[in-house]
C-alpha positions as CSV (number, residue, x, y, z in Angstrom):
1,M,67.7,43.2,91.6
2,D,70.0,46.1,91.1
3,S,70.4,49.1,93.4
4,N,72.3,52.4,93.3
5,I,72.5,55.7,95.1
6,L,71.0,58.6,93.1
7,Y,72.3,61.0,95.8
8,S,72.8,60.9,99.5
9,K,74.2,63.8,101.6
10,A,73.1,64.5,105.2
11,G,70.8,67.5,105.5
12,I,70.5,67.8,101.7
13,A,68.9,64.8,100.1
14,T,68.8,61.0,99.9
15,Q,67.3,58.9,97.2
16,I,68.1,55.3,96.2
17,L,66.9,53.5,93.1
18,L,66.1,49.7,92.9
19,S,65.4,48.0,89.6
20,I,63.8,44.5,89.3
21,E,63.5,43.3,85.7
22,E,61.5,46.2,84.2
23,D,60.1,47.7,87.4
24,Y,61.7,50.5,89.4
25,F,61.3,51.4,93.1
26,I,62.5,54.5,94.9
27,V,63.6,54.6,98.5
28,D,63.3,58.1,99.9
29,A,62.7,61.1,97.6
30,G,64.9,64.0,98.7
31,D,65.3,67.2,96.7
32,G,66.5,66.5,93.2
33,T,65.0,63.1,92.8
34,L,63.3,64.0,89.5
35,R,66.5,65.5,88.2
36,D,68.5,62.4,89.1
37,L,66.0,60.0,87.5
38,I,65.9,62.1,84.3
39,S,69.7,62.0,84.1
40,L,69.5,58.2,84.1
41,K,66.8,58.3,81.4
42,I,64.4,56.3,83.6
43,D,61.0,55.4,82.2
44,F,58.7,57.1,84.7
45,Q,55.8,54.9,83.7
46,K,57.7,51.9,85.2
47,I,58.2,53.4,88.7
48,K,55.9,51.1,90.7
49,G,56.5,52.3,94.3
50,I,58.0,54.9,96.5
51,F,59.2,53.9,100.0
52,L,59.9,56.6,102.5
53,T,62.0,55.8,105.6
54,H,60.8,58.8,107.6
55,G,59.4,62.3,107.1
56,H,62.4,64.6,107.4
57,Y,62.8,67.1,104.6
58,D,66.0,65.7,103.1
59,H,64.1,62.4,102.5
60,I,60.8,63.7,101.2
61,G,61.7,67.1,99.6
62,G,61.3,65.8,96.1
63,L,58.1,63.9,96.5
64,Y,55.8,66.7,95.4
65,T,57.9,67.3,92.4
66,L,57.9,63.7,91.4
67,L,54.1,63.5,91.7
68,G,53.9,66.7,89.6
69,H,56.0,65.1,86.9
70,F,53.7,62.1,86.9
71,R,50.8,64.5,86.2
72,I,52.6,66.3,83.4
73,I,53.5,63.0,81.6
74,E,49.9,61.9,82.0
75,R,50.7,58.8,84.0
76,K,47.7,56.4,84.1
77,E,48.9,53.6,86.4
78,K,48.6,54.0,90.2
79,I,51.6,54.8,92.3
80,D,52.0,53.1,95.7
81,I,53.6,55.2,98.4
82,Y,54.8,53.5,101.6
83,F,55.7,55.4,104.8
84,P,55.7,54.8,108.6
85,Q,52.4,55.0,110.4
86,G,52.3,58.5,111.9
87,C,54.6,60.2,109.3
88,K,52.7,63.4,109.2
89,E,55.0,65.1,106.7
90,A,54.3,62.4,104.0
91,E,50.6,62.6,104.7
92,Q,50.6,66.4,104.2
93,V,52.7,66.4,101.0
94,I,50.3,63.9,99.4
95,L,47.2,65.8,100.7
96,A,48.6,69.1,99.3
97,F,49.1,67.5,95.9
98,N,45.6,66.0,95.9
99,K,44.1,69.3,96.9
100,S,46.0,71.3,94.3
101,Y,44.9,69.3,91.2
102,N,41.8,67.5,90.1
103,D,43.1,66.8,86.6
104,F,45.5,63.9,87.0
105,A,44.6,60.3,86.0
106,F,46.8,58.2,88.2
107,Q,45.8,57.0,91.7
108,I,48.0,57.7,94.7
109,K,47.7,54.7,97.0
110,I,49.2,55.2,100.4
111,H,50.3,52.4,102.7
112,R,51.0,53.2,106.4
113,I,53.4,50.7,107.7
114,N,55.0,49.6,110.9
115,G,58.1,47.6,112.0
116,G,57.4,43.9,111.6
117,D,55.1,44.3,108.6
118,E,55.8,42.5,105.3
119,I,54.9,43.6,101.8
120,K,54.6,41.4,98.7
121,I,54.8,42.9,95.2
122,K,54.8,40.2,92.5
123,D,57.9,38.1,93.5
124,L,59.5,40.9,95.5
125,K,59.2,40.7,99.3
126,I,59.8,43.7,101.6
127,K,60.3,43.4,105.3
128,I,59.9,46.5,107.5
129,F,62.2,47.1,110.5
130,Q,61.7,49.8,113.2
131,M,64.6,52.2,113.4
132,R,65.3,54.8,116.1
133,H,65.6,58.3,114.9
134,Y,64.9,61.6,116.7
135,A,64.1,65.0,115.3
136,A,67.0,67.5,115.8
137,V,67.8,71.1,115.1
138,G,70.9,73.2,115.3
139,V,74.1,71.3,116.0
140,N,72.5,67.9,116.8
141,R,70.1,69.3,119.4
142,I,67.9,66.3,120.0
143,L,64.2,67.1,120.3
144,H,61.8,64.1,120.2
145,P,61.5,60.6,118.6
146,D,60.1,60.5,115.0
147,V,58.7,57.5,113.3
148,A,61.4,55.8,111.1
149,V,61.8,52.5,109.4
150,G,64.3,50.5,107.4
151,Y,63.5,48.3,104.4
152,R,64.8,44.9,103.5
153,F,64.1,44.0,99.8
154,I,64.2,40.3,98.9
155,H,64.1,39.1,95.3
156,Q,65.0,35.6,94.3
157,D,68.4,35.0,95.9
158,K,69.4,38.7,96.6
159,T,68.7,40.9,99.6
160,V,69.2,44.7,99.8
161,A,68.8,46.4,103.2
162,I,68.3,50.2,103.5
163,S,68.5,51.8,106.9
164,G,67.4,55.3,106.3
165,D,68.4,57.5,109.2
166,T,68.9,55.7,112.5
167,G,70.7,55.4,115.7
168,I,72.0,52.1,117.1
169,C,69.0,49.8,117.8
170,S,68.0,46.2,117.6
171,G,66.0,46.8,114.4
172,L,69.1,48.0,112.6
173,I,71.1,44.9,113.5
174,E,68.2,42.6,112.3
175,L,67.8,44.6,109.1
176,V,71.5,44.4,108.1
177,E,72.5,40.9,109.2
178,G,73.1,38.6,106.3
179,A,72.0,41.1,103.6
180,D,73.9,40.9,100.2
181,V,74.1,44.7,100.2
182,A,73.3,47.1,103.1
183,Y,73.0,50.8,102.7
184,I,73.7,52.3,106.2
185,D,73.5,55.7,107.7
186,S,77.0,57.1,108.1
187,T,76.4,60.7,109.0
188,L,78.6,61.5,111.9
189,K,82.3,62.3,112.1
190,E,84.0,60.7,115.0
191,E,84.3,63.9,117.0
192,E,80.5,64.3,116.8
193,A,79.7,60.7,117.9
194,T,78.6,61.0,121.5
195,E,76.8,58.0,123.0
196,T,73.5,59.9,123.1
197,I,73.7,60.9,119.4
198,L,74.8,57.4,118.3
199,N,71.8,55.8,120.1
200,N,69.2,58.3,119.1
201,L,70.1,60.2,115.9
202,H,72.7,58.9,113.5
203,L,75.6,56.5,113.2
204,S,79.2,57.5,112.9
205,Q,81.1,56.3,109.9
206,K,83.1,54.0,112.2
207,K,80.0,52.5,113.7
208,A,78.3,52.1,110.3
209,E,81.4,50.1,109.1
210,E,81.2,47.9,112.2
211,I,77.5,47.2,111.7
212,G,78.1,46.8,108.0
213,R,80.3,43.8,108.6
214,L,77.1,41.9,109.4
215,A,76.2,42.1,105.7
216,K,78.2,40.7,102.7
217,K,78.7,44.2,101.5
218,Y,77.9,47.6,103.0
219,I,77.6,51.0,101.4
220,P,77.6,54.2,103.4
221,I,74.8,56.7,102.9
222,H,73.8,60.1,104.3
223,L,77.4,61.2,104.4
224,P,78.5,64.6,105.6
225,D,78.3,67.3,103.0
226,D,82.0,67.5,102.5
227,E,82.4,63.8,101.7
228,E,81.7,61.8,98.5
229,N,79.5,58.8,98.2
């Protein structure tokens, strides 16, 4: 199982690609996902599943475009889309696509998931962990909790953990601990990292590094716009 970041910047887009033998899986589909996949010359017929961590625009902004591309290339095989129960943004994007076209041949199969669930796809196992992530506007003005999950992909002897956006919570610790590779939210600069924001919105880069030590290797994602992956 291989994994790599297609793109990940806070407030812009995040998309991560996993490949297992000849199958591909996408975790989050921010703006530009189609462009990023084309640049890698990915076979779109071999994308088997799309996993969304939550419904914020920088994680689902490219979903409609990706479905549109499947239609244009006349994809026949179904696509499985996984997202947290109650993620209204994902529901609405898929509904809008279904209502816009009646001439595509592939089935969109949606899976509403919760923390504690497990998924089996051939010999790939995916464990779902509840994250804590609030909606916010302006300069980290926290509004209300939104549904958010992290995914732990297990294939043969390798484990990849992906947090999505999250504050500090027990689900995050369980998700990361012992993983071969952990992709961890690293949004905040230290001067932004108040206790309230760390617990409810995002991790600081320092806190992500600290939690990342629970894994064999950690990779920061969702970086500030002025930093490189």
